[in-house]
PyMOL Python script that loads the backbone (N, CA, C, O; Angstrom):
from pymol import cmd

cmd.read_pdbstr("""\
ATOM      1  N   MET A   1       9.448  14.780  -9.338  1.00  0.00           N
ATOM      2  CA  MET A   1       8.192  15.274  -9.844  1.00  0.00           C
ATOM      3  C   MET A   1       7.222  14.096  -9.878  1.00  0.00           C
ATOM      4  O   MET A   1       7.587  12.991 -10.279  1.00  0.00           O
ATOM      5  N   GLU A   2       6.006  14.338  -9.462  1.00  0.00           N
ATOM      6  CA  GLU A   2       5.042  13.314  -9.432  1.00  0.00           C
ATOM      7  C   GLU A   2       4.361  13.064 -10.767  1.00  0.00           C
ATOM      8  O   GLU A   2       3.915  14.021 -11.400  1.00  0.00           O
ATOM      9  N   SER A   3       4.263  11.860 -11.210  1.00  0.00           N
ATOM     10  CA  SER A   3       3.633  11.482 -12.444  1.00  0.00           C
ATOM     11  C   SER A   3       2.077  11.592 -12.335  1.00  0.00           C
ATOM     12  O   SER A   3       1.542  11.667 -11.229  1.00  0.00           O
ATOM     13  N   ILE A   4       1.405  11.601 -13.423  1.00  0.00           N
ATOM     14  CA  ILE A   4      -0.018  11.677 -13.484  1.00  0.00           C
ATOM     15  C   ILE A   4      -0.607  10.422 -12.704  1.00  0.00           C
ATOM     16  O   ILE A   4      -1.600  10.517 -11.983  1.00  0.00           O
ATOM     17  N   PHE A   5       0.064   9.288 -12.902  1.00  0.00           N
ATOM     18  CA  PHE A   5      -0.395   8.063 -12.283  1.00  0.00           C
ATOM     19  C   PHE A   5      -0.254   8.137 -10.790  1.00  0.00           C
ATOM     20  O   PHE A   5      -1.161   7.707 -10.078  1.00  0.00           O
ATOM     21  N   GLU A   6       0.864   8.674 -10.265  1.00  0.00           N
ATOM     22  CA  GLU A   6       1.048   8.794  -8.860  1.00  0.00           C
ATOM     23  C   GLU A   6      -0.046   9.751  -8.286  1.00  0.00           C
ATOM     24  O   GLU A   6      -0.611   9.490  -7.224  1.00  0.00           O
ATOM     25  N   SER A   7      -0.319  10.826  -8.995  1.00  0.00           N
ATOM     26  CA  SER A   7      -1.345  11.793  -8.565  1.00  0.00           C
ATOM     27  C   SER A   7      -2.682  11.138  -8.473  1.00  0.00           C
ATOM     28  O   SER A   7      -3.379  11.291  -7.469  1.00  0.00           O
ATOM     29  N   LEU A   8      -3.060  10.417  -9.480  1.00  0.00           N
ATOM     30  CA  LEU A   8      -4.335   9.699  -9.467  1.00  0.00           C
ATOM     31  C   LEU A   8      -4.438   8.608  -8.398  1.00  0.00           C
ATOM     32  O   LEU A   8      -5.433   8.452  -7.690  1.00  0.00           O
ATOM     33  N   PHE A   9      -3.312   7.859  -8.341  1.00  0.00           N
ATOM     34  CA  PHE A   9      -3.281   6.820  -7.253  1.00  0.00           C
ATOM     35  C   PHE A   9      -3.465   7.366  -5.847  1.00  0.00           C
ATOM     36  O   PHE A   9      -4.269   6.839  -5.078  1.00  0.00           O
ATOM     37  N   TYR A  10      -2.720   8.429  -5.501  1.00  0.00           N
ATOM     38  CA  TYR A  10      -2.684   8.945  -4.192  1.00  0.00           C
ATOM     39  C   TYR A  10      -4.042   9.622  -3.895  1.00  0.00           C
ATOM     40  O   TYR A  10      -4.562   9.562  -2.781  1.00  0.00           O
ATOM     41  N   GLU A  11      -4.611  10.295  -4.988  1.00  0.00           N
ATOM     42  CA  GLU A  11      -5.993  10.861  -4.754  1.00  0.00           C
ATOM     43  C   GLU A  11      -6.963   9.852  -4.490  1.00  0.00           C
ATOM     44  O   GLU A  11      -7.777  10.013  -3.581  1.00  0.00           O
ATOM     45  N   TYR A  12      -6.955   8.713  -5.276  1.00  0.00           N
ATOM     46  CA  TYR A  12      -7.828   7.610  -5.061  1.00  0.00           C
ATOM     47  C   TYR A  12      -7.653   6.956  -3.703  1.00  0.00           C
ATOM     48  O   TYR A  12      -8.630   6.600  -3.045  1.00  0.00           O
ATOM     49  N   SER A  13      -6.391   6.799  -3.281  1.00  0.00           N
ATOM     50  CA  SER A  13      -6.133   6.192  -1.993  1.00  0.00           C
ATOM     51  C   SER A  13      -6.590   7.000  -0.853  1.00  0.00           C
ATOM     52  O   SER A  13      -7.086   6.425   0.116  1.00  0.00           O
ATOM     53  N   ILE A  14      -6.467   8.308  -0.877  1.00  0.00           N
ATOM     54  CA  ILE A  14      -6.890   9.183   0.183  1.00  0.00           C
ATOM     55  C   ILE A  14      -8.388   9.197   0.217  1.00  0.00           C
ATOM     56  O   ILE A  14      -8.969   9.217   1.302  1.00  0.00           O
ATOM     57  N   GLU A  15      -9.055   9.188  -0.943  1.00  0.00           N
ATOM     58  CA  GLU A  15     -10.511   9.271  -0.918  1.00  0.00           C
ATOM     59  C   GLU A  15     -11.171   7.992  -0.420  1.00  0.00           C
ATOM     60  O   GLU A  15     -12.313   7.993   0.039  1.00  0.00           O
ATOM     61  N   ARG A  16     -10.397   6.874  -0.529  1.00  0.00           N
ATOM     62  CA  ARG A  16     -10.919   5.590  -0.238  1.00  0.00           C
ATOM     63  C   ARG A  16     -10.698   5.291   1.270  1.00  0.00           C
ATOM     64  O   ARG A  16      -9.833   4.506   1.660  1.00  0.00           O
ATOM     65  N   LYS A  17     -11.509   5.948   2.064  1.00  0.00           N
ATOM     66  CA  LYS A  17     -11.328   5.807   3.561  1.00  0.00           C
ATOM     67  C   LYS A  17     -12.072   4.616   4.171  1.00  0.00           C
ATOM     68  O   LYS A  17     -11.742   4.145   5.259  1.00  0.00           O
ATOM     69  N   ILE A  18     -13.031   4.170   3.478  1.00  0.00           N
ATOM     70  CA  ILE A  18     -13.844   3.078   4.009  1.00  0.00           C
ATOM     71  C   ILE A  18     -13.122   1.732   3.751  1.00  0.00           C
ATOM     72  O   ILE A  18     -12.868   1.352   2.608  1.00  0.00           O
ATOM     73  N   ARG A  19     -12.809   1.043   4.839  1.00  0.00           N
ATOM     74  CA  ARG A  19     -12.051  -0.207   4.767  1.00  0.00           C
ATOM     75  C   ARG A  19     -12.973  -1.329   5.233  1.00  0.00           C
ATOM     76  O   ARG A  19     -13.885  -1.132   6.036  1.00  0.00           O
ATOM     77  N   SER A  20     -12.694  -2.512   4.693  1.00  0.00           N
ATOM     78  CA  SER A  20     -13.470  -3.679   5.143  1.00  0.00           C
ATOM     79  C   SER A  20     -13.119  -4.013   6.573  1.00  0.00           C
ATOM     80  O   SER A  20     -12.031  -3.721   7.069  1.00  0.00           O
ATOM     81  N   GLU A  21     -14.087  -4.639   7.214  1.00  0.00           N
ATOM     82  CA  GLU A  21     -13.869  -5.055   8.610  1.00  0.00           C
ATOM     83  C   GLU A  21     -12.781  -6.113   8.650  1.00  0.00           C
ATOM     84  O   GLU A  21     -12.089  -6.181   9.666  1.00  0.00           O
ATOM     85  N   TYR A  22     -12.577  -6.906   7.684  1.00  0.00           N
ATOM     86  CA  TYR A  22     -11.475  -7.820   7.707  1.00  0.00           C
ATOM     87  C   TYR A  22     -10.134  -7.202   7.658  1.00  0.00           C
ATOM     88  O   TYR A  22      -9.214  -7.653   8.340  1.00  0.00           O
ATOM     89  N   ILE A  23      -9.993  -6.198   6.887  1.00  0.00           N
ATOM     90  CA  ILE A  23      -8.703  -5.408   6.842  1.00  0.00           C
ATOM     91  C   ILE A  23      -8.439  -4.676   8.178  1.00  0.00           C
ATOM     92  O   ILE A  23      -7.307  -4.617   8.660  1.00  0.00           O
ATOM     93  N   LYS A  24      -9.474  -4.145   8.731  1.00  0.00           N
ATOM     94  CA  LYS A  24      -9.344  -3.504  10.042  1.00  0.00           C
ATOM     95  C   LYS A  24      -8.882  -4.516  11.097  1.00  0.00           C
ATOM     96  O   LYS A  24      -8.018  -4.230  11.926  1.00  0.00           O
ATOM     97  N   LYS A  25      -9.484  -5.700  11.038  1.00  0.00           N
ATOM     98  CA  LYS A  25      -9.117  -6.743  12.041  1.00  0.00           C
ATOM     99  C   LYS A  25      -7.634  -7.121  11.859  1.00  0.00           C
ATOM    100  O   LYS A  25      -6.879  -7.179  12.829  1.00  0.00           O
ATOM    101  N   LEU A  26      -7.236  -7.371  10.624  1.00  0.00           N
ATOM    102  CA  LEU A  26      -5.827  -7.674  10.321  1.00  0.00           C
ATOM    103  C   LEU A  26      -4.882  -6.621  10.841  1.00  0.00           C
ATOM    104  O   LEU A  26      -3.861  -6.952  11.444  1.00  0.00           O
ATOM    105  N   GLU A  27      -5.207  -5.325  10.616  1.00  0.00           N
ATOM    106  CA  GLU A  27      -4.370  -4.284  11.072  1.00  0.00           C
ATOM    107  C   GLU A  27      -4.201  -4.204  12.597  1.00  0.00           C
ATOM    108  O   GLU A  27      -3.145  -3.869  13.133  1.00  0.00           O
ATOM    109  N   GLU A  28      -5.370  -4.550  13.279  1.00  0.00           N
ATOM    110  CA  GLU A  28      -5.356  -4.570  14.743  1.00  0.00           C
ATOM    111  C   GLU A  28      -4.470  -5.755  15.276  1.00  0.00           C
ATOM    112  O   GLU A  28      -3.764  -5.647  16.279  1.00  0.00           O
ATOM    113  N   GLU A  29      -4.563  -6.830  14.559  1.00  0.00           N
ATOM    114  CA  GLU A  29      -3.719  -8.066  14.955  1.00  0.00           C
ATOM    115  C   GLU A  29      -2.192  -7.735  14.713  1.00  0.00           C
ATOM    116  O   GLU A  29      -1.310  -8.104  15.489  1.00  0.00           O
ATOM    117  N   ILE A  30      -1.979  -7.051  13.637  1.00  0.00           N
ATOM    118  CA  ILE A  30      -0.540  -6.706  13.359  1.00  0.00           C
ATOM    119  C   ILE A  30      -0.032  -5.773  14.397  1.00  0.00           C
ATOM    120  O   ILE A  30       1.083  -5.969  14.882  1.00  0.00           O
ATOM    121  N   GLU A  31      -0.787  -4.744  14.783  1.00  0.00           N
ATOM    122  CA  GLU A  31      -0.347  -3.815  15.755  1.00  0.00           C
ATOM    123  C   GLU A  31      -0.182  -4.473  17.167  1.00  0.00           C
ATOM    124  O   GLU A  31       0.749  -4.156  17.908  1.00  0.00           O
ATOM    125  N   ALA A  32      -1.091  -5.368  17.492  1.00  0.00           N
ATOM    126  CA  ALA A  32      -1.006  -6.057  18.817  1.00  0.00           C
ATOM    127  C   ALA A  32       0.282  -6.898  18.785  1.00  0.00           C
ATOM    128  O   ALA A  32       1.052  -6.849  19.744  1.00  0.00           O
ATOM    129  N   SER A  33       0.537  -7.652  17.734  1.00  0.00           N
ATOM    130  CA  SER A  33       1.759  -8.464  17.684  1.00  0.00           C
ATOM    131  C   SER A  33       3.046  -7.591  17.732  1.00  0.00           C
ATOM    132  O   SER A  33       4.048  -7.954  18.348  1.00  0.00           O
ATOM    133  N   ASN A  34       2.963  -6.440  17.057  1.00  0.00           N
ATOM    134  CA  ASN A  34       4.071  -5.558  17.044  1.00  0.00           C
ATOM    135  C   ASN A  34       4.403  -5.078  18.499  1.00  0.00           C
ATOM    136  O   ASN A  34       5.565  -5.069  18.904  1.00  0.00           O
ATOM    137  N   LYS A  35       3.397  -4.699  19.231  1.00  0.00           N
ATOM    138  CA  LYS A  35       3.520  -4.237  20.554  1.00  0.00           C
ATOM    139  C   LYS A  35       4.135  -5.362  21.484  1.00  0.00           C
ATOM    140  O   LYS A  35       5.021  -5.084  22.292  1.00  0.00           O
ATOM    141  N   ARG A  36       3.642  -6.615  21.344  1.00  0.00           N
ATOM    142  CA  ARG A  36       4.192  -7.748  22.091  1.00  0.00           C
ATOM    143  C   ARG A  36       5.642  -7.954  21.793  1.00  0.00           C
ATOM    144  O   ARG A  36       6.434  -8.214  22.699  1.00  0.00           O
ATOM    145  N   LEU A  37       6.012  -7.842  20.522  1.00  0.00           N
ATOM    146  CA  LEU A  37       7.436  -8.003  20.155  1.00  0.00           C
ATOM    147  C   LEU A  37       8.323  -6.900  20.747  1.00  0.00           C
ATOM    148  O   LEU A  37       9.436  -7.131  21.219  1.00  0.00           O
ATOM    149  N   LYS A  38       7.745  -5.657  20.690  1.00  0.00           N
ATOM    150  CA  LYS A  38       8.614  -4.492  21.204  1.00  0.00           C
ATOM    151  C   LYS A  38       8.832  -4.673  22.701  1.00  0.00           C
ATOM    152  O   LYS A  38       9.871  -4.237  23.197  1.00  0.00           O
ATOM    153  N   LYS A  39       7.933  -5.278  23.441  1.00  0.00           N
ATOM    154  CA  LYS A  39       8.110  -5.399  24.861  1.00  0.00           C
ATOM    155  C   LYS A  39       9.240  -6.329  25.215  1.00  0.00           C
ATOM    156  O   LYS A  39       9.898  -6.170  26.244  1.00  0.00           O
ATOM    157  N   ARG A  40       9.475  -7.358  24.305  1.00  0.00           N
ATOM    158  CA  ARG A  40      10.444  -8.456  24.526  1.00  0.00           C
ATOM    159  C   ARG A  40      11.781  -8.158  23.902  1.00  0.00           C
ATOM    160  O   ARG A  40      12.773  -8.779  24.281  1.00  0.00           O
ATOM    161  N   PHE A  41      11.860  -7.202  22.926  1.00  0.00           N
ATOM    162  CA  PHE A  41      13.053  -6.914  22.221  1.00  0.00           C
ATOM    163  C   PHE A  41      13.971  -5.913  22.962  1.00  0.00           C
ATOM    164  O   PHE A  41      13.549  -5.074  23.758  1.00  0.00           O
ATOM    165  N   SER A  42      15.290  -6.087  22.618  1.00  0.00           N
ATOM    166  CA  SER A  42      16.221  -5.135  23.069  1.00  0.00           C
ATOM    167  C   SER A  42      16.129  -3.913  22.153  1.00  0.00           C
ATOM    168  O   SER A  42      15.364  -3.949  21.189  1.00  0.00           O
ATOM    169  N   LYS A  43      16.895  -2.807  22.417  1.00  0.00           N
ATOM    170  CA  LYS A  43      16.861  -1.613  21.635  1.00  0.00           C
ATOM    171  C   LYS A  43      17.284  -1.961  20.172  1.00  0.00           C
ATOM    172  O   LYS A  43      16.651  -1.524  19.210  1.00  0.00           O
ATOM    173  N   GLN A  44      18.331  -2.730  20.047  1.00  0.00           N
ATOM    174  CA  GLN A  44      18.798  -3.048  18.688  1.00  0.00           C
ATOM    175  C   GLN A  44      17.817  -3.905  17.931  1.00  0.00           C
ATOM    176  O   GLN A  44      17.628  -3.764  16.722  1.00  0.00           O
ATOM    177  N   GLN A  45      17.199  -4.800  18.676  1.00  0.00           N
ATOM    178  CA  GLN A  45      16.129  -5.640  17.952  1.00  0.00           C
ATOM    179  C   GLN A  45      14.893  -4.841  17.579  1.00  0.00           C
ATOM    180  O   GLN A  45      14.257  -5.109  16.560  1.00  0.00           O
ATOM    181  N   LYS A  46      14.543  -3.832  18.429  1.00  0.00           N
ATOM    182  CA  LYS A  46      13.419  -2.973  18.089  1.00  0.00           C
ATOM    183  C   LYS A  46      13.696  -2.144  16.795  1.00  0.00           C
ATOM    184  O   LYS A  46      12.860  -1.960  15.911  1.00  0.00           O
ATOM    185  N   SER A  47      14.960  -1.673  16.795  1.00  0.00           N
ATOM    186  CA  SER A  47      15.448  -0.873  15.600  1.00  0.00           C
ATOM    187  C   SER A  47      15.350  -1.727  14.346  1.00  0.00           C
ATOM    188  O   SER A  47      14.857  -1.259  13.320  1.00  0.00           O
ATOM    189  N   LEU A  48      15.815  -2.981  14.410  1.00  0.00           N
ATOM    190  CA  LEU A  48      15.786  -3.866  13.280  1.00  0.00           C
ATOM    191  C   LEU A  48      14.319  -4.104  12.859  1.00  0.00           C
ATOM    192  O   LEU A  48      13.995  -4.010  11.676  1.00  0.00           O
ATOM    193  N   LEU A  49      13.420  -4.416  13.843  1.00  0.00           N
ATOM    194  CA  LEU A  49      12.004  -4.566  13.561  1.00  0.00           C
ATOM    195  C   LEU A  49      11.414  -3.393  12.885  1.00  0.00           C
ATOM    196  O   LEU A  49      10.679  -3.573  11.914  1.00  0.00           O
ATOM    197  N   LEU A  50      11.679  -2.196  13.323  1.00  0.00           N
ATOM    198  CA  LEU A  50      11.184  -0.988  12.641  1.00  0.00           C
ATOM    199  C   LEU A  50      11.699  -0.873  11.182  1.00  0.00           C
ATOM    200  O   LEU A  50      10.960  -0.518  10.264  1.00  0.00           O
ATOM    201  N   ASP A  51      12.989  -1.188  11.020  1.00  0.00           N
ATOM    202  CA  ASP A  51      13.542  -1.146   9.678  1.00  0.00           C
ATOM    203  C   ASP A  51      12.787  -2.140   8.737  1.00  0.00           C
ATOM    204  O   ASP A  51      12.467  -1.804   7.597  1.00  0.00           O
ATOM    205  N   ILE A  52      12.519  -3.350   9.243  1.00  0.00           N
ATOM    206  CA  ILE A  52      11.749  -4.335   8.427  1.00  0.00           C
ATOM    207  C   ILE A  52      10.406  -3.849   8.170  1.00  0.00           C
ATOM    208  O   ILE A  52       9.954  -3.973   7.032  1.00  0.00           O
ATOM    209  N   ILE A  53       9.701  -3.303   9.101  1.00  0.00           N
ATOM    210  CA  ILE A  53       8.359  -2.807   8.921  1.00  0.00           C
ATOM    211  C   ILE A  53       8.360  -1.661   7.907  1.00  0.00           C
ATOM    212  O   ILE A  53       7.527  -1.652   7.000  1.00  0.00           O
ATOM    213  N   ASP A  54       9.263  -0.706   8.038  1.00  0.00           N
ATOM    214  CA  ASP A  54       9.367   0.352   7.054  1.00  0.00           C
ATOM    215  C   ASP A  54       9.612  -0.093   5.684  1.00  0.00           C
ATOM    216  O   ASP A  54       8.983   0.400   4.748  1.00  0.00           O
ATOM    217  N   ALA A  55      10.538  -1.044   5.512  1.00  0.00           N
ATOM    218  CA  ALA A  55      10.835  -1.572   4.151  1.00  0.00           C
ATOM    219  C   ALA A  55       9.654  -2.251   3.538  1.00  0.00           C
ATOM    220  O   ALA A  55       9.378  -2.085   2.350  1.00  0.00           O
ATOM    221  N   LYS A  56       8.913  -3.057   4.379  1.00  0.00           N
ATOM    222  CA  LYS A  56       7.736  -3.735   3.876  1.00  0.00           C
ATOM    223  C   LYS A  56       6.667  -2.716   3.459  1.00  0.00           C
ATOM    224  O   LYS A  56       6.029  -2.871   2.418  1.00  0.00           O
ATOM    225  N   ASP A  57       6.472  -1.649   4.300  1.00  0.00           N
ATOM    226  CA  ASP A  57       5.452  -0.670   3.897  1.00  0.00           C
ATOM    227  C   ASP A  57       5.807   0.074   2.668  1.00  0.00           C
ATOM    228  O   ASP A  57       4.943   0.406   1.857  1.00  0.00           O
ATOM    229  N   SER A  58       7.145   0.358   2.507  1.00  0.00           N
ATOM    230  CA  SER A  58       7.560   1.056   1.248  1.00  0.00           C
ATOM    231  C   SER A  58       7.341   0.140   0.057  1.00  0.00           C
ATOM    232  O   SER A  58       6.887   0.578  -1.000  1.00  0.00           O
ATOM    233  N   ASN A  59       7.666  -1.135   0.233  1.00  0.00           N
ATOM    234  CA  ASN A  59       7.529  -2.128  -0.867  1.00  0.00           C
ATOM    235  C   ASN A  59       6.044  -2.203  -1.237  1.00  0.00           C
ATOM    236  O   ASN A  59       5.702  -2.165  -2.419  1.00  0.00           O
ATOM    237  N   ARG A  60       5.188  -2.305  -0.269  1.00  0.00           N
ATOM    238  CA  ARG A  60       3.730  -2.420  -0.477  1.00  0.00           C
ATOM    239  C   ARG A  60       3.238  -1.171  -1.208  1.00  0.00           C
ATOM    240  O   ARG A  60       2.473  -1.272  -2.167  1.00  0.00           O
ATOM    241  N   GLY A  61       3.668  -0.023  -0.766  1.00  0.00           N
ATOM    242  CA  GLY A  61       3.253   1.192  -1.477  1.00  0.00           C
ATOM    243  C   GLY A  61       3.629   1.239  -2.916  1.00  0.00           C
ATOM    244  O   GLY A  61       2.810   1.540  -3.784  1.00  0.00           O
ATOM    245  N   GLU A  62       4.863   0.943  -3.165  1.00  0.00           N
ATOM    246  CA  GLU A  62       5.384   0.930  -4.533  1.00  0.00           C
ATOM    247  C   GLU A  62       4.693  -0.139  -5.402  1.00  0.00           C
ATOM    248  O   GLU A  62       4.394   0.100  -6.572  1.00  0.00           O
ATOM    249  N   THR A  63       4.449  -1.299  -4.821  1.00  0.00           N
ATOM    250  CA  THR A  63       3.742  -2.367  -5.529  1.00  0.00           C
ATOM    251  C   THR A  63       2.322  -1.899  -5.848  1.00  0.00           C
ATOM    252  O   THR A  63       1.865  -2.119  -6.970  1.00  0.00           O
ATOM    253  N   ASN A  64       1.620  -1.282  -4.943  1.00  0.00           N
ATOM    254  CA  ASN A  64       0.312  -0.871  -5.163  1.00  0.00           C
ATOM    255  C   ASN A  64       0.255   0.246  -6.276  1.00  0.00           C
ATOM    256  O   ASN A  64      -0.644   0.254  -7.117  1.00  0.00           O
ATOM    257  N   LEU A  65       1.207   1.139  -6.239  1.00  0.00           N
ATOM    258  CA  LEU A  65       1.295   2.199  -7.284  1.00  0.00           C
ATOM    259  C   LEU A  65       1.534   1.518  -8.675  1.00  0.00           C
ATOM    260  O   LEU A  65       0.876   1.858  -9.658  1.00  0.00           O
ATOM    261  N   GLU A  66       2.481   0.563  -8.725  1.00  0.00           N
ATOM    262  CA  GLU A  66       2.743  -0.079 -10.012  1.00  0.00           C
ATOM    263  C   GLU A  66       1.536  -0.800 -10.529  1.00  0.00           C
ATOM    264  O   GLU A  66       1.234  -0.742 -11.721  1.00  0.00           O
ATOM    265  N   SER A  67       0.819  -1.498  -9.626  1.00  0.00           N
ATOM    266  CA  SER A  67      -0.375  -2.270  -9.991  1.00  0.00           C
ATOM    267  C   SER A  67      -1.456  -1.317 -10.543  1.00  0.00           C
ATOM    268  O   SER A  67      -2.094  -1.585 -11.561  1.00  0.00           O
ATOM    269  N   PHE A  68      -1.632  -0.194  -9.821  1.00  0.00           N
ATOM    270  CA  PHE A  68      -2.624   0.794 -10.229  1.00  0.00           C
ATOM    271  C   PHE A  68      -2.271   1.360 -11.590  1.00  0.00           C
ATOM    272  O   PHE A  68      -3.163   1.476 -12.430  1.00  0.00           O
ATOM    273  N   THR A  69      -1.047   1.714 -11.854  1.00  0.00           N
ATOM    274  CA  THR A  69      -0.587   2.239 -13.079  1.00  0.00           C
ATOM    275  C   THR A  69      -0.745   1.295 -14.165  1.00  0.00           C
ATOM    276  O   THR A  69      -1.136   1.732 -15.247  1.00  0.00           O
ATOM    277  N   ALA A  70      -0.481  -0.004 -14.021  1.00  0.00           N
ATOM    278  CA  ALA A  70      -0.651  -1.050 -15.018  1.00  0.00           C
ATOM    279  C   ALA A  70      -2.112  -1.223 -15.323  1.00  0.00           C
ATOM    280  O   ALA A  70      -2.488  -1.322 -16.491  1.00  0.00           O
ATOM    281  N   GLY A  71      -2.929  -1.263 -14.332  1.00  0.00           N
ATOM    282  CA  GLY A  71      -4.346  -1.419 -14.540  1.00  0.00           C
ATOM    283  C   GLY A  71      -4.945  -0.163 -15.312  1.00  0.00           C
ATOM    284  O   GLY A  71      -5.791  -0.328 -16.191  1.00  0.00           O
ATOM    285  N   PHE A  72      -4.521   0.980 -14.988  1.00  0.00           N
ATOM    286  CA  PHE A  72      -4.953   2.265 -15.634  1.00  0.00           C
ATOM    287  C   PHE A  72      -4.580   2.157 -17.086  1.00  0.00           C
ATOM    288  O   PHE A  72      -5.424   2.397 -17.949  1.00  0.00           O
ATOM    289  N   LYS A  73      -3.360   1.808 -17.389  1.00  0.00           N
ATOM    290  CA  LYS A  73      -2.891   1.754 -18.803  1.00  0.00           C
ATOM    291  C   LYS A  73      -3.710   0.669 -19.590  1.00  0.00           C
ATOM    292  O   LYS A  73      -4.059   0.852 -20.756  1.00  0.00           O
ATOM    293  N   ILE A  74      -3.986  -0.436 -18.904  1.00  0.00           N
ATOM    294  CA  ILE A  74      -4.785  -1.419 -19.615  1.00  0.00           C
ATOM    295  C   ILE A  74      -6.170  -0.913 -19.876  1.00  0.00           C
ATOM    296  O   ILE A  74      -6.727  -1.145 -20.950  1.00  0.00           O
ATOM    297  N   GLY A  75      -6.732  -0.234 -18.927  1.00  0.00           N
ATOM    298  CA  GLY A  75      -8.051   0.400 -19.134  1.00  0.00           C
ATOM    299  C   GLY A  75      -8.057   1.415 -20.304  1.00  0.00           C
ATOM    300  O   GLY A  75      -8.986   1.455 -21.110  1.00  0.00           O
ATOM    301  N   LEU A  76      -7.018   2.203 -20.359  1.00  0.00           N
ATOM    302  CA  LEU A  76      -6.921   3.179 -21.498  1.00  0.00           C
ATOM    303  C   LEU A  76      -6.864   2.438 -22.847  1.00  0.00           C
ATOM    304  O   LEU A  76      -7.539   2.804 -23.810  1.00  0.00           O
ATOM    305  N   LYS A  77      -6.047   1.403 -22.876  1.00  0.00           N
ATOM    306  CA  LYS A  77      -5.898   0.648 -24.122  1.00  0.00           C
ATOM    307  C   LYS A  77      -7.237  -0.010 -24.450  1.00  0.00           C
ATOM    308  O   LYS A  77      -7.583  -0.046 -25.631  1.00  0.00           O
ATOM    309  N   ILE A  78      -7.972  -0.502 -23.563  1.00  0.00           N
ATOM    310  CA  ILE A  78      -9.293  -1.147 -23.861  1.00  0.00           C
ATOM    311  C   ILE A  78     -10.228  -0.059 -24.395  1.00  0.00           C
ATOM    312  O   ILE A  78     -10.963  -0.273 -25.359  1.00  0.00           O
ATOM    313  N   GLY A  79     -10.185   1.158 -23.724  1.00  0.00           N
ATOM    314  CA  GLY A  79     -11.051   2.233 -24.176  1.00  0.00           C
ATOM    315  C   GLY A  79     -10.640   2.647 -25.601  1.00  0.00           C
ATOM    316  O   GLY A  79     -11.524   2.845 -26.436  1.00  0.00           O
ATOM    317  N   TYR A  80      -9.373   2.783 -25.910  1.00  0.00           N
ATOM    318  CA  TYR A  80      -8.914   3.124 -27.172  1.00  0.00           C
ATOM    319  C   TYR A  80      -9.393   2.102 -28.217  1.00  0.00           C
ATOM    320  O   TYR A  80      -9.953   2.459 -29.254  1.00  0.00           O
ATOM    321  N   GLU A  81      -9.161   0.863 -27.917  1.00  0.00           N
ATOM    322  CA  GLU A  81      -9.603  -0.187 -28.824  1.00  0.00           C
ATOM    323  C   GLU A  81     -11.118  -0.159 -29.145  1.00  0.00           C
ATOM    324  O   GLU A  81     -11.567  -0.300 -30.283  1.00  0.00           O
ATOM    325  N   ALA A  82     -11.857   0.036 -28.038  1.00  0.00           N
ATOM    326  CA  ALA A  82     -13.326   0.045 -28.093  1.00  0.00           C
ATOM    327  C   ALA A  82     -13.835   1.246 -29.044  1.00  0.00           C
ATOM    328  O   ALA A  82     -14.802   1.138 -29.798  1.00  0.00           O
ATOM    329  N   ASN A  83     -13.107   2.312 -28.912  1.00  0.00           N
ATOM    330  CA  ASN A  83     -13.535   3.541 -29.685  1.00  0.00           C
ATOM    331  C   ASN A  83     -13.058   3.461 -31.138  1.00  0.00           C
ATOM    332  O   ASN A  83     -13.583   4.177 -31.990  1.00  0.00           O
ATOM    333  N   ASN A  84     -12.104   2.628 -31.430  1.00  0.00           N
ATOM    334  CA  ASN A  84     -11.567   2.467 -32.851  1.00  0.00           C
ATOM    335  C   ASN A  84     -12.084   1.237 -33.499  1.00  0.00           C
ATOM    336  O   ASN A  84     -11.546   0.868 -34.543  1.00  0.00           O
ATOM    337  N   SER A  85     -13.064   0.566 -32.997  1.00  0.00           N
ATOM    338  CA  SER A  85     -13.484  -0.689 -33.575  1.00  0.00           C
ATOM    339  C   SER A  85     -14.609  -0.373 -34.577  1.00  0.00           C
ATOM    340  O   SER A  85     -15.145  -1.282 -35.211  1.00  0.00           O
TER     341      SER A  85
END
""", "prot")
cmd.dss("prot")
cmd.show_as("cartoon", "prot")
cmd.util.cbc("prot")
cmd.orient("prot")
């Protein structure tokens, strides 16, 4: 079951479609490097590369969610303190 933080995070992520030119350029470089590696790798090496990429993507997603959740909780605490001062 999805927590309220996951719902808010994914809603925010989906709505945030505008990306900086710098991030777009980095993604293009990553994709180009990935294609060059795939051309040179054996089937087993390609499989390992995909496993690494998938694991890094999963890790990045979980880290982003945890960071969002922590920031949201801090914001709630600040709001609570400000209203009770």
